[in-house]
C-alpha positions as CSV (number, residue, x, y, z in Angstrom):
1,M,-10.7,-109.4,178.2
2,P,-12.2,-108.2,181.4
3,K,-13.9,-105.0,182.3
4,F,-12.8,-102.7,185.3
5,D,-15.4,-99.9,186.7
6,F,-13.7,-97.0,188.6
7,S,-14.9,-93.8,190.1
8,V,-12.8,-91.2,190.4
9,I,-11.9,-87.5,191.3
10,T,-10.3,-85.5,188.8
11,R,-7.8,-82.9,189.5
12,D,-10.2,-80.8,189.1
13,G,-12.3,-82.1,191.6
14,Q,-15.2,-83.4,189.5
15,K,-16.4,-86.6,190.8
16,V,-16.7,-89.0,188.4
17,E,-18.3,-92.4,188.8
18,S,-18.3,-95.9,186.8
19,V,-15.7,-95.7,184.2
20,Q,-15.6,-98.7,182.7
21,I,-12.4,-99.8,181.0
22,F,-11.2,-103.0,179.5
23,G,-8.1,-104.2,180.7
24,T,-6.0,-107.1,181.1
25,D,-5.8,-107.0,184.6
26,L,-6.5,-104.0,187.4
27,P,-3.3,-102.0,186.9
28,D,-3.3,-102.4,182.8
29,A,-7.1,-101.2,183.3
30,E,-5.5,-98.4,185.6
31,R,-3.1,-97.0,183.6
32,K,-5.2,-96.8,180.8
33,L,-7.9,-95.1,183.1
34,R,-4.9,-92.5,184.3
35,Q,-4.4,-91.4,180.5
36,M,-8.3,-90.3,180.1
37,Y,-8.1,-88.6,183.6
38,Y,-4.3,-87.2,184.2
39,H,-3.8,-86.8,188.2
40,C,-7.2,-88.6,189.2
41,Q,-7.7,-90.3,192.8
42,V,-9.1,-93.4,192.2
43,T,-11.6,-93.5,195.1
44,Q,-13.2,-97.0,194.0
45,S,-12.6,-99.9,191.7
46,K,-14.0,-103.1,190.7
47,A,-14.1,-105.9,188.5
48,V,-17.1,-106.5,186.3
49,N,-18.4,-109.9,185.2
50,S,-19.2,-108.9,181.4
51,E,-20.2,-112.7,181.2
52,K,-23.5,-112.6,182.2
53,D,-24.3,-109.7,179.4
54,L,-23.2,-111.7,176.8
55,S,-24.7,-115.3,178.0
56,Q,-27.9,-113.8,176.8
57,S,-29.2,-114.6,172.9
58,A,-32.4,-113.6,171.6
59,D,-33.6,-116.0,168.6
60,I,-34.7,-115.3,165.0
61,E,-38.8,-115.1,166.4
62,D,-37.3,-112.4,169.0
63,V,-35.8,-110.3,166.4
64,L,-38.7,-110.7,164.0
65,S,-41.0,-109.2,166.9
66,L,-39.8,-106.5,167.9
67,I,-39.0,-105.4,164.2
68,V,-42.8,-105.9,163.8
69,K,-43.1,-103.6,166.7
70,H,-41.3,-100.6,165.7
71,S,-42.6,-100.4,162.4
């Protein structure tokens, strides 16, 4: 499921940047956003490429070296 990044101004006038929400598409993510921030004004929205975060993997040697360093 894609992730979308929003910047909003709340109904009280507070600026909130980088609210990331999963949705099937932009309107679905914005609907979820408006459930959390009722009567907000969306100032910016963009799709976030979350696949590059998932493409990184660690092998067992990397994990073991991290454990040894923090022990």
